[in-house]
N, C-alpha and C positions, 0 to 999 in steps of 0.2 A: 532576709527575707528568705525564707526556707521554702523551695517550692519544685516540682519538675522543671527540666528545661523550658518544657513549651509552655505551661503556667507562668515562667518567668519572663522567658519574651513576650509574651501577652500582655503581662503586668508594667515593665518596663515603656511597651508602647502604649498604654493607655494613662500611665503617671502623669506625663505631662501635658496631656490633652484635660484631663479632670482639673492637674492645679492651675493651669490656664482659665478655663471655665469659670473655676470659682475664684480665682482671684480676682480674674475681669467684672465678677460680679459682687464682689464684697471689698477689694481692695487693701487687703492686710493680706501680705506677703508670705511674713512668717507665719501667723497663726492658722493660715490654708494651707501652709505646706505642711505644719503637723498633724492638722486634719487628715490630707490624703496620706500620711504616712500612716494614719492609724487606720484607714481604709482598706489600703493595700495589706497591712498585717493581718486582719480580719479577713481581706479575700484569700490569703495563704493559708488559713487555717480552715475555714468554712467550705473553699471550694473543691479542695482536693474530695473530701468525704459527699459534698452533696450537689456536686456537678458545676462544671461553669454557667451565670445567667444567658438567660437570652440575649439580653442587651448589659453586658459586663460592664461599658461605662457608665450606664446607666445607674448601674448598681452601686458602683463607686463614688460617683458622685452624691447618691442619696445618703450614704452611707458617712461620706467625708462630711458633706453639710449638717450632719445631725451630732457629727462630733465637733463640729466649727460651732453650733447653737449653744452644745453643750458646756464648749469652754465659755462663749460668749454670756450664758445666764449665770454667772459669777458677778456680770454687771448689770445690776438690778435696772439701771434705766432703760439700757438693749434688750431685756428679757423679751419683750412681748414682739417690737419689732422684729427681732432675730427668728424668733420661734416660729413668727409668721409666716417669715421668708422660707425657711425648710417645708414649710406646707405646699408653698406655692407650684403647681406643677409648670410653670413659667419656666423655674428655675433650673430645671432637666432640660436644657438647652442641648442641643449638638453642640461640637466643638470644633472649631475652624482652626485650621493651621496655622493660620496668625497667631494664634494663643500661644502656639509651642515656641513661635519666633521669637514675642516678644518676651516669655520665659528667659531662652538663650541670651537675650541683650540684657535682662534683668539680671541673671547671674554672674553675668560677667561685666558690671557696673563698675565705673571705674575709681568707687571710693573703696574699693576689695581687692586686698592683695592677690598676687597670682594663685598662692595655696588654697585661698577664700574662694576665689574663684573656680576653681578646680574641682575643690570638695562642692559645693552649691550647684554647678553645674552637674556633675553625677548623682548627685541626690535627688535635683526638683527636675532636672530633664532625663539624665538616664536613668532614673527610679531604682538606685541602688540603695541598698540601707548604710546607714553608718556604720555598719560591723562591718560591712563589704567594702566599703570606701579607706575606715582604719586599716583594713588586712593588705589592700592594694598598695596603701604607699606606707606599710609598715609603722603604726604608729596605734598606739593605745586607744581602744573604742572611746575611752570617755574625752581624751584630749581631741578628738576629732569630732564628738559631738561639741565639746566648746568650741570650735572653729567653726562649725555649721551655725550654730547657736550666735555668736557674736556678727559673724557673717549677715546672716538677716538683721541684726539689731541696727546695723550698718544701713542697709538698705531701709531701713525703718527711718531713721532718724534724718535719713537724707530727704526725707521725703518723695523717694521716686513713686512713682506712679504707674498703673499696669497699662503702658502706653509704650510703643515705639518712639524711642529718643526724637528729637528734632531733626530733619533733614540737614541741616547743618553741623550735627552731632553725629550723623548715622554710619559715616565712612568710617570713622577713626573707631566707632564703636564696633561696628564688624571686622573691623583688627583686631579688637581683645578678645572677640568671639571666638575667629579663627584660631589666634595663639593659644588660647585655651585648649581646644580643640588640636590643636597640634603636638602641646604638653602633654595631655593624654594620650595619646598616639604615642609620643617618644616615650614615656615613662613603662608603657606598656612593651612597646620594641626591644629598648635597652634597658633594664630594669635597674633602678642606681643601687636595689642593695637587695640582699637576698640570696634563696639556693637556686634561683633559675635565672636563665638569661634574659627573657621575654615571660611576658604574661598575656597570655592571649584574651583574656578576658576584658582588658582594658584595653588593646588594640582592636576588637571587636565591637568595642563599643566607642572607640572613637570614630570608626567608618561607618556607622550604624548612623550616629549625630552628624556628620559629615553629609550620608545621603540624605539625609533630614533636611537638613541646610541647605542641600544643593536643589532640592525639589522646593522648595521654601522660595528660594531667590536664585533661578534657573540660569539669568543673565550675569550672575557677577563671576567673572573669569576668573577672581581669584577662589572663591567658592570652589569652581569646579577642580580649579587647581591643586587646592588642599586634597578634593575627594583623589583623583587620579594620584598625586604622591602618596595618600596613603595606601592605596589598591598596587601599586607598583613595587611599593617597599616590601610592603606586608608579603608579596608575591613568594619571596625570597626565604619566607619564614621558617621554614622546613629542614631547609638545608643549611642553618644557622648551627644548627649542634649535632653533632651523631648521636651513635646510639644510647651512650653513658652521657650526654650530656656537654661532652666537650664542645669548644666552639670551633665551627670551621671558618678560617677565612674566606671573605667574597671569592679569590681567584682561586681556592681550592675546593669551591661547592661543588656538588651532584647538580648540574642544571635541570636534569630529568627530574629533580625533587621541587622544581620552582612550579608553584599555581599557575599554569598559562593560559587559563580562563580570565585569572585575575588579571595578567598582563594585559591582554586583551583589549580587556573593559577599559584600564588606565591607558592605554594607549590612546582607543576609540576617543574617550573621552578628552582626552589631553589635545589630539588633532584637531575637534569639535570646537575648541576652545581658545586654541593659541592664534592672532589675528582679531578676534572678536572683540578687545578691548585693550588698555592699556597691559603691559605686560608686567606682571609682579614675582615676589620672592617665590612664591608656592608655586608658582607654573612653572620659573624656571628649575627649581628644586626637581619638578614632578619629569622634565625634559632630561636631565641628567641621569633620574632613575629609569627610565624610558632607555636612555644608551646604552646604560647598564645589562636590562633586560633583555634587550635584543641582540646583545652579544652569544653567541651560539657557543663561544669557549672566552675563557679570562683574556688570552692572547687577541681574540678581535674586536676587543674594548677599543671604543676611539676617543681614545684619551685625547688626542687635539683640541676635539670638539667640546668634551668633557672638560677642558680645562679653559677653553671659551668661553663654556657657558660659568662658569664657577668668577671668571673675570667679570663675567656681566651682570651676575647675581653680587660680586664686591661694589659694584656700582651702584646696583635697586639697595641692598641691606647689608651694607658693612659691620664687621662685626667678626671677634675674633675666632668662633667657629666656622666660618667660610672661610678665613682665612687658613685655617687651619686644614681644611678640606683641601683648598687651591693649593697648599702645599705638597700634597699627595699626587694631586695632578701635574702638578709643576714638576714635580721628581719622576714620574712615569712619562713625562715627553723630553725633559731636558737632562735629566738624570738627579741621583739624589744630593748631589752637592748643591743643586739649585735650590731643591727642595727645603735642604737643612738652613738655607739662608735665610726665606721666608719665616719660618717657624723660629727664627733667630728674633724678629720684631716682634713676638707673642713674648717674649723673657719677663717683662716689664706691665706685662698686660695682667690688673689685679683680676678680671674677669675670669682666668685663667687658672686662679691660685687654687681653688677648689676643687678642680678637676683631674682625673686621672689621663685625660686624654692627648693632651700635650706631649707629657713624658712617654706615652706610649706611641704615637706618632715620630718620635726624634727615635727611639728607639729602634725602630723601623726601618727608618729610612740611615741611623746608622750601620744597620746590619747591611742594609744594601750597600753600603761604600766602602763596607770592609773593615768597619773602626768594631771591633767584637767587644773588646773592654768596653766601650764607650756605652755600646748598645745594651750590653749586661746589664749595666749598671741602672739604664734609663728602664729597661722591664722592670725590674726590681722595685725600683725607687716605684713605679707605676703601679704595681701591684699592691703596692702599700699606700696607697690612695684611693683603691677602689673598694667599695662594701660590697660588691657584685660578686660571690663567689668563682660562677663558672670565669669570669674575666679575671678573676686574681688566679686561680689553678692555668689560666693558658699565659699570662703573663706569666708567671714564675717558670713554666713549661718551657717558653721561651728562653725564659734567661739560665735554664740547668741546658738546655741543648748547646745554647754555646759556649757553656763552659765546657762542654764536652767535645768541642767541636775541634 
């Protein structure tokens, strides 16, 4: 979808609203989603030349409905009913925020794989085109198109209705929605492959969707926790690389370049949220991010409190990534040998076999302990395991520096 930034933002805001209204009325998510994409394409062609309509949402709804009717005209048994529906002024109803919430739950349906949930959420709720999603995840557009098509087919085959899941399922399904937004943010903040360390478009989209979800579910502590975590983490983005795009470690970052407005918003959100309900993993991670952000210098970071929070996180949501981060905090409080011992517990964890982060952290702690030969070997091994070019340069650079020392 090619458009000016302002027009693109408007269309992304309107896309889930129109799709929600259309699906709520007609109940065929896959066909309705295709129709909305046609309407968005028509808008990108017509609006720059003719101006944005006075009621842009109604315009998109009308065009999408016509596209949907054209599609249904291939089925002669439906022709008259659907054509009549397209002419019904009542169909041009205003859209409730609840439709967008239902869309989020639908796109994160448990029958879908995590990659399909990501792609469908970005397309249906985020309003991104297939080409934009494919570029974000470094796959061919045809591949992404097939993934989205299969995802919509699976939702249809599952017999899903355009309604919120039953109350008994809602908490678990909300966890999936939050996880999908978290994955979108992480892919943007630490891109898995390609020439850039981060993708600001993906982090911005994840934050936008998290804000939307928080507006729809203001009393859900973990929704607020996730939004606070994103704000507090993304606030450091500008200082993560230098002028030539090289990685700057957290301890060496120029903290005046951090976005202190975002930090203040994240801290305020976290303060209002903690204690209002059960504490979850996103709230704990946000609290850790806040401790990093509030330290005026790296030396003033409260690592003892961070270690305590990682220990709590390990109880709430245990996993290898938490153990990896806890090892770093443990090393900062009790020395690199203690951190290396905890890292050793991950050596047989198959979930860490396809990430470079275990070897990168091990290299860092070995360097701190004075074992430079082993550290250099780990840096080089980590560099071979990542497809992100700035990370490769950073890791090989650390290895080269140790060889010269």
